N, C-alpha and C positions, 0 to 999 in steps of 0.2 A: 504494500500500500504506500503511495506517495503522500506525504503531508508537507504543507508549507507552514513556516513560521517566520518571524522577523529575522532570526539569527541565521538559520540554515535550513536547507531542505534535507529531509531524511528519507531513506528507503527502509521500511520495516518489512520484515519477512515473517509471515505467520504460518501456523500449522494448517495442513489440508482440512477442508470442511469435514466435519464429523469425527475429528480426532480430538483428544484431550489437549487443552492449551499447554504450552511449555515456554520456557525462557527462549526469547527470540533475539538474535543480534540486531542492533540498530546501528546502521552505518551512516554517518553524516557525509553526504556527497558534497565535496568541496567545490568551490567555483573554479579552481585550477589545480591541476596535477602536473608536477615536473616528473618526467619519465625518461629513463635511460633503458633501452632494450639492447642487450648484447648477446651475441652468439656464444654458445657453450658447446660447440660441435667437437666431437672426438677427433684426435689426431691419429690417422691410420698408421698402423705399424709398418715398418720396413720401407718407408718412402725415403727418397733422397731430396736434397735441396733442389736438384735439377728437375726432378719429376715427382710431383706430389699433388695431393688433392686437399691441401690445407686451405682453410677459409676463415674469415672473420667478417662480422657485419655488426655495425653499431648505429643505432638511431637514438637521437636525443632531442628533447624539446618539451614544450608545454602544451597541455590540453586545456581548453577553456570550455566551460559549460555553456551550451547554447540552447538547451531544453531540459525538461525534467530528468531525462536519463540519457542525454546525448552530449558528447564533447567533440570538439574539433580543434585541430592544430596543424602546424607545419613543423616537421622535425628535420634536423640535419642528419644526413646518412653518409657513412664511410664504410666501404666494403673492399675486401680483397678475396677473390675467388680463384683458387688454384684447380687446375684440371690436368690429369695425366692418365693416358690410356688410349684405347682405340675407340672410334666412333663411326657410325654408319658402316660403309663397306670397306673402310680402311683396314689394312692388315697390320701396319706398323703403328706403334704407339706414338703419340705426340704430346706436347705439353703446352699449356697456356696459363697465363695469369691475367685476370681482369682486376683492375683497380678502378673503383668508382666512387663518386661523391656527388652530392647535390642535396636537394630537399625532397621530402615526400609529404603528400597530403594525408592527414591522419584523421580518422573518425573513431570515437569510442562510444559504444552502446552499453549501458548498464542494464542488466536483467537479473531476476532472482527467481529461484524456484522456492516453493513453500518450504519453510523450515531450513533453508540453506543460506550460505553467505552470498551476498550479491557478487555477480561476475561481470567483468568488463570484457567485451570483445573489441579488440583493437584491430582496425583494418587500415593498411597503408598502401599507397600507390605513388610511384615516382612522379614528380612535377617535371614534365619533359624539358622545358626550357632551362631548367637548372641542373640537369643531370649531365655529368662529364664522365667519360670513361677513357681508359688507356688499356690496350691489350697487347701483351707481348707473348711470343712463343712460336712453336713450330707447327701448330695445327693449321689445317687448310682454311682459307678465307671464309668459305661457306660455314664452317663450324664456328669460327670466332665471330662472324656477323650474327649468327643465331644466338650465341652466348650474350653478345652485347644487346641484342633486341630483347632477350629475356630480362636482362637487368633493367633496361629502360622502361619496360612495359608491364611486368608482372605485378599482380595484386597479391599481398600477403596478409595473413591475420594470425593472431594469437588470442587465447582466452586466459584470464587470470582473475583471482579473487580481488575484489575491491578492498584496499587496506583499511583496517579499523584504526590503525595507529598513524602517527605523524609520518613515519618513514618505515618502509618495508623493502626488503630485497627478497624476491621470490624466484626460486628455480622453476623453470617451466620445462620439466623433463620431457614431456611429450613433443616439445617443439625444439629442444636443443638450444634453449635460450634462457637468459636470466633477465628479469625485469626489476628495476630499482625505481621505487615510487616515493616521491616526497610531496 
């Protein structure tokens, strides 16, 4: 249930209809969240510096409340994607490294299931005119062009619990990421 008051808006989550009442968390939805979302991807074993699939991705910025359960913002993004292996009909392995930076448009939607902690679904998409990439390596141009197009155009999302405290760092194991919320 959403409730308004002069100090803040809260999202309270209740028990399903027909069940006994129980203690329910109340989360104050803030007007702004400062968020850093970082990759926590595993480093594959046995790779070399010359040929590896190591990667890192970081997004950071502020989300501003624009509706009862909706937030919007623009985050800075820095990425390094490594690729090593074969692709398509190629027989020989190649390697490539994409370095990217720019801004992403971000939307956060807060939802809650009865009796549970509110969840934010964060969705981001690159802002085309701000995205810069640099690709190096031995892979065929068709592959590196597809890799760059994926980076410039893909929409991504994660779900995480809305923090009840001032600051939380939450591992998102299903996504291979960590979210730091202030």
